[in-house]
C-alpha positions in Angstrom: -0.1 0.2 0.5 3.0 2.6 0.8 5.1 1.4 -1.6 4.8 4.3 -3.9 6.1 6.5 -0.7 9.9 5.6 -1.0 10.0 3.5 -3.9 9.9 5.7 -8.1 6.9 7.7 -7.0 5.3 5.4 -9.1 1.9 6.6 -8.8 1.0 8.9 -11.6 3.7 10.1 -13.6 4.6 7.2 -15.9 8.0 8.5 -16.9 7.2 10.4 -20.2 7.5 7.3 -22.3 4.2 6.6 -23.0 3.1 3.4 -20.9 -1.0 3.7 -20.0 -1.4 5.3 -16.7 -3.1 2.3 -15.7 -0.4 0.1 -14.6 1.2 2.6 -11.9 -2.2 3.9 -10.5 -3.5 0.4 -10.2 0.1 -1.1 -8.2 -1.1 1.1 -4.8 -4.7 0.5 -4.4 -5.4 -2.2 -2.1 -8.5 -4.6 -2.7 -10.8 -7.9 -1.3 -7.6 -10.1 -1.2 -8.3 -13.9 -1.5 -6.5 -16.5 0.8 -6.9 -18.9 -1.7 -3.8 -20.0 -3.2 -3.9 -20.0 -7.2 -3.1 -23.2 -9.0 -0.7 -22.7 -10.8 2.0 -19.9 -9.2 3.6 -17.8 -11.0 7.2 -18.3 -11.5 7.8 -14.6 -10.0 5.6 -15.2 -6.9 6.8 -18.1 -5.8 5.8 -16.6 -1.6 1.8 -16.0 -3.1 0.4 -17.6 0.2 2.5 -15.0 2.4 2.0 -12.5 -0.2 -1.7 -12.5 -0.3 -1.9 -12.4 4.0 0.2 -9.0 3.3 -1.6 -7.9 0.7 -5.1 -8.6 2.8 -3.4 -6.7 5.6 -2.8 -3.6 3.4 -6.0 -3.7 2.1 -7.6 -3.8 5.5 -5.3 -0.4 7.2 -6.5 1.2 3.3 -10.2 0.5 3.4 -10.6 1.8 7.5 -7.5 4.3 7.9 -6.2 5.8 4.2 -8.8 5.9 1.9 -11.3 7.6 3.9 -8.9 10.5 5.1 -7.9 10.4 1.3 -11.4 11.1 0.3 -12.2 13.6 2.6 -8.8 15.4 1.4 -9.7 15.1 -1.8 -13.6 16.6 -1.1 -12.7 19.8 0.6 -9.3 20.6 -1.3 -9.4 22.9 -4.6 -7.6 21.6 -7.3 -5.2 24.0 -7.8 -3.8 23.4 -4.1 -4.0 19.2 -4.4 -2.1 19.5 -7.7 0.8 21.9 -6.0 1.2 19.7 -3.4 2.2 16.7 -5.8 4.0 19.2 -7.5 6.3 19.7 -4.5 6.7 16.0 -3.3 7.4 15.4 -7.2 10.4 18.0 -6.7 11.8 16.8 -3.7 12.1 13.2 -6.3 14.0 15.0 -8.8 17.0 14.7 -5.8 16.9 11.0 -6.2 16.3 10.7 -10.1 19.8 12.8 -10.2 22.2 10.3 -8.5 20.6 7.7 -9.3 21.1 8.5 -13.1 24.3 9.9 -12.6 25.1 6.2 -10.6 24.0 4.1 -14.0 25.6 6.1 -16.5 23.3 8.3 -17.3 24.8 12.3 -16.9 21.9 13.7 -19.6 19.2 12.3 -17.2 20.7 13.4 -14.3 21.3 16.8 -15.9 17.8 16.8 -16.5 16.4 16.3 -13.0 18.8 18.7 -11.6 17.5 21.3 -14.2 14.0 20.5 -13.0 14.8 20.6 -9.3 16.8 24.5 -9.5 14.0 25.7 -11.7 10.8 24.5 -9.4 12.7 24.9 -6.6 13.0 28.7 -7.0 10.8 30.0 -10.4 8.7 26.9 -9.4 8.5 28.6 -5.3 9.7 25.3 -3.9 8.0 23.0 -6.0 4.6 24.1 -6.1 4.8 25.1 -9.7 6.3 22.7 -12.1 7.7 25.3 -14.8 10.2 23.0 -16.0 7.6 20.5 -17.6 5.7 23.6 -19.4 10.1 24.5 -20.6 9.7 21.4 -22.0 12.7 20.2 -19.4 11.4 16.5 -18.2 13.6 13.3 -17.0 13.2 10.0 -16.5 12.3 8.9 -12.5 15.1 6.5 -11.4 15.3 4.9 -8.0 18.1 2.6 -6.0 15.8 -0.4 -7.0 16.5 0.5 -10.8 20.2 0.9 -10.0 20.2 -2.4 -8.9 18.9 -3.7 -11.7 20.9 -2.1 -14.2 24.4 -3.1 -11.9 23.2 -6.8 -12.9 19.8 -7.7 -10.6 17.6 -8.4 -13.2 15.1 -11.0 -12.5 13.5 -10.5 -8.8 10.6 -12.3 -7.1 7.8 -10.3 -6.2 7.1 -9.7 -2.5 4.3 -8.0 -1.0 5.6 -5.4 2.1 3.4 -5.0 5.6 2.3 -0.9 4.8 4.8 -0.8 1.8 2.8 -2.5 -0.2 4.2 -4.6 -4.0 7.8 -4.8 -4.3 10.5 -7.4 -4.7 13.7 -8.1 -3.0 15.8 -6.1 -5.3 13.1 -3.0 -4.9 13.1 -3.7 -1.2 16.7 -3.8 -1.1 17.0 -0.2 -2.8 14.6 1.1 -0.2 16.8 2.2 2.6 18.7 4.2 -0.5 15.6 5.8 -0.8 15.0 6.6 2.1 18.2 8.5 2.9 18.1 10.8 -1.1 14.5 12.2 0.6 14.7 15.5 1.7 11.7 15.0 3.9 13.9 12.4 6.2 16.4 15.4 6.8 13.5 18.0 8.6 14.9 18.6 12.2 11.6 19.3 13.2 9.4 15.9 14.0 6.2 17.3 13.3 7.0 18.6 9.8 9.0 15.8 9.0 5.9 12.9 9.9 3.3 16.1 8.7 5.1 16.0 5.3 5.3 12.3 5.0 2.0 12.2 6.0 0.5 14.6 3.5 2.2 12.7 0.6 0.7 9.7 1.3 -2.6 11.2 1.4 -2.0 12.9 -1.9 -1.7 10.4 -3.6 -3.9 7.6 -2.2 -6.3 11.0 -3.4 -5.2 10.6 -6.8 -5.9 6.6 -7.4 -9.5 7.0 -6.2 -11.2 7.0 -9.8 -8.4 4.0 -10.3 -10.1 1.7 -8.6 -12.7 0.9 -10.3 -10.7 -0.4 -13.3 -9.6 -3.2 -11.2 -10.7 -6.8 -13.0 -10.5 -10.2 -11.6 -8.1 -11.3 -9.1 -7.5 -7.8 -7.5 -3.9 -9.4 -6.1 -2.9 -10.9 -9.4 -3.7 -8.1 -11.3 -1.3 -5.4 -9.0 1.1 -8.0 -9.4 1.2 -8.1 -12.8 0.6 -4.4 -13.1 3.9 -3.8 -10.5 6.0 -6.4 -11.9 5.6 -5.0 -15.8 5.9 -1.0 -14.7 8.7 -1.9 -13.0 10.7 -3.7 -15.9 9.3 -0.8 -18.3 11.0 1.4 -15.8 14.2 -0.3 -15.9 14.4 -1.0 -19.5 14.0 2.8 -20.0 10.9 2.2 -21.9 12.0 -0.4 -24.3 9.3 -3.3 -24.4 11.0 -5.7 -27.1 10.5 -5.9 -30.9 7.3 -5.9 -32.7 7.4 -8.4 -35.4 4.6 -6.6 -36.7 6.5 -3.6 -37.7 9.8 -5.1 -39.5 9.3 -5.3 -42.9 11.0 -9.1 -43.1 8.1 -10.4 -40.9 6.5 -13.1 -42.8 3.2 -13.8 -43.2 2.7 -17.7 -43.9 -0.9 -17.3 -45.5 -0.1 -20.8 -47.6 -2.9 -23.2 -47.0 -5.7 -20.0 -47.2 -7.5 -18.6 -49.9 -10.3 -16.1 -50.3 -13.1 -19.3 -49.8 -11.3 -19.1 -45.9 -13.3 -15.3 -45.2 -16.7 -16.8 -46.8 -18.6 -14.4 -49.1 -16.3 -11.7 -50.2 -18.9 -10.2 -52.6 -20.2 -6.7 -51.6 -23.9 -5.8 -52.0 -25.5 -2.7 -51.6 
């Protein structure tokens, strides 16, 4: 439920590569989790029994705590204010993106993230306004889980964490470093630090209220598959593989077929 908090802020911006927003928005929403084991456990999810129990636990917390608060927050918060809050936390995330871009050997993306942070922190009034995007300065979000993948830890087992939600062993390993690069954690005033942390959770959860209705079938599997697909998309920088239909050399075998296979081809008025 809370993984978006310390990981790549997957909630609602899906980099700028064009993957449908739905993949990310469905990751953090809890649901009615069945404890029934699937007949065939997915290779990437060998701990499905444990994960489903944690998923159900997170769902209870979300249903009776976070979701009602997020619903009230959306009801009383003007849209411009809600947008400003989201921009503020997104701007803080540029620090993590810049550092991980350097670790991944992506100096160009590091420069873009740094530029975004400087512009939005000054002209954008502490990040409340996203002038960098208006200036067409965008950067791919990066975190330490992605850095570990670039360094060679490509495949990892799926793991649902209490409070934090969908993850993998690799992404969980990167969480302490993600927390260390979150400027909010360095606020000296405990009340300010806890308040900003709670506000971030509520704001992101409020942005997901509409997307919950799009989940179909087994909610656990839907969210798991969405999370793993999105993480693969992020790690590969949007490379989804070759499309055989886009290749001029794609050979469509039409042997054994003729016009009669398609029925009556005559056009009638």
